MDTraj code that builds the backbone (N, CA, C; nanometers):
import mdtraj as md
import numpy as np

residues = "MET ILE LYS GLU VAL GLU VAL VAL ALA GLN GLY ASN LEU VAL VAL ASP GLN GLU THR LEU LYS LYS ALA GLY LEU GLY GLY HIS LEU ARG LEU ILE ILE LYS LYS GLY GLU ILE ARG ILE LEU PRO GLU ALA PRO ILE ASN PRO GLU VAL VAL LEU GLU ASP LEU ALA GLY CYS LEU GLY GLN GLU PRO ALA THR GLN TYR ASP PHE GLY LEU LYS ILE GLY GLY LEU TYR GLU ALA ARG".split()
xyz = np.array([
    [7.8591, 9.2304, 10.0039],
    [7.7718, 9.3439, 10.0104],
    [7.8306, 9.4558, 9.9256],
    [7.7569, 9.5023, 9.8299],
    [7.7979, 9.6153, 9.7472],
    [7.7034, 9.7299, 9.7753],
    [7.7623, 9.8426, 9.8083],
    [7.6826, 9.9611, 9.8358],
    [7.7309, 10.0710, 9.7420],
    [7.6477, 10.1082, 9.6502],
    [7.6830, 10.2128, 9.5564],
    [7.6267, 10.3455, 9.6039],
    [7.7099, 10.4461, 9.5978],
    [7.6705, 10.5795, 9.6391],
    [7.7005, 10.6737, 9.5242],
    [7.6021, 10.7501, 9.4854],
    [7.6224, 10.8468, 9.3791],
    [7.6452, 10.9823, 9.4433],
    [7.7588, 11.0419, 9.4135],
    [7.7965, 11.1669, 9.4770],
    [7.8340, 11.2687, 9.3703],
    [7.7839, 11.3888, 9.3853],
    [7.8260, 11.4986, 9.2993],
    [7.9558, 11.5519, 9.3584],
    [8.0532, 11.5823, 9.2745],
    [8.1855, 11.6235, 9.3215],
    [8.1843, 11.7625, 9.3842],
    [8.1057, 11.7791, 9.4878],
    [8.1020, 11.9039, 9.5632],
    [8.0911, 11.8687, 9.7106],
    [8.1557, 11.9450, 9.7961],
    [8.1461, 11.9193, 9.9398],
    [8.2278, 11.7987, 9.9810],
    [8.1914, 11.7408, 10.0942],
    [8.2651, 11.6289, 10.1528],
    [8.1897, 11.4982, 10.1368],
    [8.2630, 11.3915, 10.1264],
    [8.2059, 11.2567, 10.1275],
    [8.2386, 11.1968, 10.2638],
    [8.1374, 11.1537, 10.3360],
    [8.1565, 11.0982, 10.4694],
    [8.1158, 10.9512, 10.4676],
    [8.2064, 10.8663, 10.5172],
    [8.1778, 10.7238, 10.5318],
    [8.1707, 10.6964, 10.6809],
    [8.0540, 10.6537, 10.7283],
    [8.0369, 10.6348, 10.8723],
    [8.1053, 10.5075, 10.9219],
    [8.1259, 10.5016, 11.0546],
    [8.1941, 10.3886, 11.1174],
    [8.1234, 10.2560, 11.0914],
    [7.9915, 10.2561, 11.0910],
    [7.9157, 10.1326, 11.0683],
    [7.9462, 10.0747, 10.9301],
    [7.9507, 10.1601, 10.8302],
    [7.9820, 10.1143, 10.6943],
    [8.1241, 10.0594, 10.6881],
    [8.2190, 10.1272, 10.7537],
    [8.3567, 10.0787, 10.7557],
    [8.3665, 9.9429, 10.8254],
    [8.2948, 9.9254, 10.9361],
    [8.2974, 9.7983, 11.0086],
    [8.2379, 9.6860, 10.9255],
    [8.1279, 9.7143, 10.8534],
    [8.0673, 9.6121, 10.7671],
    [8.1640, 9.5682, 10.6583],
    [8.2520, 9.6600, 10.6174],
    [8.3515, 9.6281, 10.5148],
    [8.4771, 9.5651, 10.5741],
    [8.4784, 9.5460, 10.7079],
    [8.5953, 9.4878, 10.7728],
    [8.7099, 9.5865, 10.7865],
    [8.6785, 9.7138, 10.7920],
    [8.7815, 9.8179, 10.7991],
    [8.7740, 9.8919, 10.9319],
    [8.8081, 9.8258, 11.0396],
    [8.8121, 9.8917, 11.1695],
    [8.9554, 9.9293, 11.2028],
    [8.9744, 10.0135, 11.3002],
    [9.1095, 10.0502, 11.3426],
    [9.1753, 10.1490, 11.2487],
    [9.3064, 10.1355, 11.2338],
    [9.3825, 10.2267, 11.1487],
    [9.3604, 10.1933, 11.0021],
    [9.3485, 10.2953, 10.9215],
    [9.3240, 10.2772, 10.7783],
    [9.4337, 10.3429, 10.6965],
    [9.4462, 10.2975, 10.5738],
    [9.5415, 10.3541, 10.4792],
    [9.4617, 10.4000, 10.3580],
    [9.4816, 10.5237, 10.3158],
    [9.4149, 10.5768, 10.1970],
    [9.5144, 10.5825, 10.0827],
    [9.4742, 10.5289, 9.9688],
    [9.5550, 10.5392, 9.8477],
    [9.4752, 10.6251, 9.7506],
    [9.5318, 10.7374, 9.7153],
    [9.4615, 10.8333, 9.6302],
    [9.5360, 10.8452, 9.4985],
    [9.4675, 10.8113, 9.3918],
    [9.5209, 10.8228, 9.2560],
    [9.4178, 10.8960, 9.1725],
    [9.4577, 10.9396, 9.0576],
    [9.3641, 11.0097, 8.9704],
    [9.2464, 10.9181, 8.9361],
    [9.1267, 10.9621, 8.9718],
    [9.0058, 10.8864, 8.9413],
    [8.9728, 10.7751, 9.0387],
    [9.0513, 10.7615, 9.1481],
    [9.0211, 10.6532, 9.2416],
    [9.0742, 10.6853, 9.3808],
    [9.0004, 10.6430, 9.4803],
    [9.0420, 10.6487, 9.6198],
    [9.0135, 10.5112, 9.6790],
    [9.1164, 10.4488, 9.7346],
    [9.0990, 10.3178, 9.7964],
    [9.1229, 10.3294, 9.9464],
    [9.0396, 10.2619, 10.0237],
    [9.0532, 10.2574, 10.1684],
    [9.0921, 10.1142, 10.2051],
    [9.2079, 10.0994, 10.2679],
    [9.2591, 9.9675, 10.3021],
    [9.2937, 9.9628, 10.4503],
    [9.2885, 9.8432, 10.5091],
    [9.3347, 9.8335, 10.6479],
    [9.4850, 9.8534, 10.6511],
    [9.5328, 9.9228, 10.7544],
    [9.6760, 9.9435, 10.7663],
    [9.7386, 9.8167, 10.8217],
    [9.8379, 9.7672, 10.7516],
    [9.9048, 9.6450, 10.7947],
    [9.9872, 9.6721, 10.9198],
    [9.9909, 9.5772, 11.0134],
    [10.0732, 9.5970, 11.1325],
    [10.2209, 9.6054, 11.0947],
    [10.2958, 9.6846, 11.1697],
    [10.4377, 9.7034, 11.1419],
    [10.5158, 9.5899, 11.2059],
    [10.5991, 9.5242, 11.1270],
    [10.6841, 9.4170, 11.1748],
    [10.8237, 9.4754, 11.1964],
    [10.8711, 9.4848, 11.3223],
    [11.0000, 9.5485, 11.3479],
    [11.1177, 9.4811, 11.2773],
    [11.1129, 9.3490, 11.2599],
    [11.2222, 9.2799, 11.1915],
    [11.2321, 9.3240, 11.0455],
    [11.1171, 9.3448, 10.9813],
    [11.1165, 9.3896, 10.8418],
    [11.1735, 9.5304, 10.8311],
    [11.1369, 9.6169, 10.9262],
    [11.1892, 9.7538, 10.9258],
    [11.3403, 9.7523, 10.9412],
    [11.3917, 9.6690, 11.0334],
    [11.5361, 9.6595, 11.0518],
    [11.6059, 9.6099, 10.9263],
    [11.5466, 9.5117, 10.8609],
    [11.6071, 9.4612, 10.7371],
    [11.6064, 9.5684, 10.6281],
    [11.4991, 9.6497, 10.6229],
    [11.4937, 9.7583, 10.5257],
    [11.6016, 9.8620, 10.5523],
    [11.6331, 9.8840, 10.6803],
    [11.7345, 9.9826, 10.7178],
    [11.8768, 9.9275, 10.7115],
    [11.8897, 9.7964, 10.7090],
    [12.0217, 9.7343, 10.7097],
    [12.1044, 9.7837, 10.5916],
    [12.2281, 9.8182, 10.6202],
    [12.3188, 9.8606, 10.5146],
    [12.3041, 10.0049, 10.4735],
    [12.2191, 10.0821, 10.5414],
    [12.2006, 10.2208, 10.4990],
    [12.3269, 10.3034, 10.5201],
    [12.4142, 10.2618, 10.6119],
    [12.5428, 10.3296, 10.6306],
    [12.6577, 10.2476, 10.5749],
    [12.6303, 10.1287, 10.5317],
    [12.7320, 10.0389, 10.4779],
    [12.6634, 9.9165, 10.4215],
    [12.7283, 9.8039, 10.4303],
    [12.6709, 9.6802, 10.3768],
    [12.6426, 9.5776, 10.4860],
    [12.6399, 9.6214, 10.6125],
    [12.6194, 9.5288, 10.7232],
    [12.4736, 9.4827, 10.7317],
    [12.4505, 9.3578, 10.7748],
    [12.3133, 9.3095, 10.7950],
    [12.2552, 9.3662, 10.9249],
    [12.1265, 9.3608, 10.9392],
    [12.0587, 9.4146, 11.0575],
    [12.1046, 9.3461, 11.1853],
    [12.1527, 9.2211, 11.1776],
    [12.1971, 9.1503, 11.2977],
    [12.3226, 9.2130, 11.3579],
    [12.3919, 9.2971, 11.2838],
    [12.5123, 9.3638, 11.3346],
    [12.4801, 9.4841, 11.4228],
    [12.3550, 9.5299, 11.4212],
    [12.3169, 9.6444, 11.5033],
    [12.2987, 9.5993, 11.6467],
    [12.3443, 9.6815, 11.7414],
    [12.3287, 9.6514, 11.8829],
    [12.2354, 9.7544, 11.9439],
    [12.1127, 9.7131, 11.9743],
    [12.0148, 9.8035, 12.0316],
    [12.0013, 9.7834, 12.1822],
    [12.0918, 9.7075, 12.2427],
    [12.0867, 9.6855, 12.3868],
    [12.1645, 9.7937, 12.4609],
    [12.1364, 9.9179, 12.4317],
    [12.2087, 10.0287, 12.4939],
    [12.1748, 10.0407, 12.6414],
    [12.2743, 10.0798, 12.7190],
    [12.2536, 10.1072, 12.8613],
    [12.2706, 10.2572, 12.8800],
    [12.1798, 10.3185, 12.9512],
    [12.1853, 10.4620, 12.9747],
    [12.2703, 10.4870, 13.0993],
    [12.3801, 10.5623, 13.0809],
    [12.4686, 10.5914, 13.1940],
    [12.4388, 10.7253, 13.2579],
    [12.3750, 10.8140, 13.1878],
    [12.3439, 10.9461, 13.2406],
    [12.2341, 11.0072, 13.1569],
    [12.2100, 11.1343, 13.1787],
    [12.0994, 11.2003, 13.1092],
    [12.1180, 11.1983, 12.9577],
    [12.2407, 11.2226, 12.9115],
    [12.2654, 11.2304, 12.7664],
    [12.3652, 11.1248, 12.7191],
    [12.3850, 11.0220, 12.7976],
    [12.4886, 10.9263, 12.7661],
    [12.4312, 10.7869, 12.7440],
    [12.4660, 10.7282, 12.6338],
    [12.4323, 10.5885, 12.6096],
    [12.5638, 10.5141, 12.5946],
    [12.5772, 10.4028, 12.6629],
    [12.7014, 10.3262, 12.6505],
    [12.6723, 10.1795, 12.6350],
])
top = md.Topology()
chain = top.add_chain()
for i, resn in enumerate(residues, 1):
    res = top.add_residue(resn, chain, resSeq=i)
    for name in ("N", "CA", "C"):
        top.add_atom(name, md.element.get_by_symbol(name[0]), res)
traj = md.Trajectory(xyz[None], top)
C-alpha cells in the first residue's frame, strides 16, 4: 500500500494511528531525521546481552562476563 500525501511546508504534519498500524508501525517508534528526509521505523527491542557487550571494557579490557551484577543490599546505601 502506497499512500502519497502532498504537504506544503507549513504547520504540522500529523500521521494518525490507523495509518501507522496499516504500515506495521505500532508501539514504540524511532524517527530518523536527515536533510530532505524523515523515516519512521519500529524501535528494535533492547537486548541486555548486547548492551553489556557494548559496555564491556569501558574501564579496561575485561569481557562482560567479568561483571558481577548479583549485588546484595546490606543497608540503605550499601551494596555488598
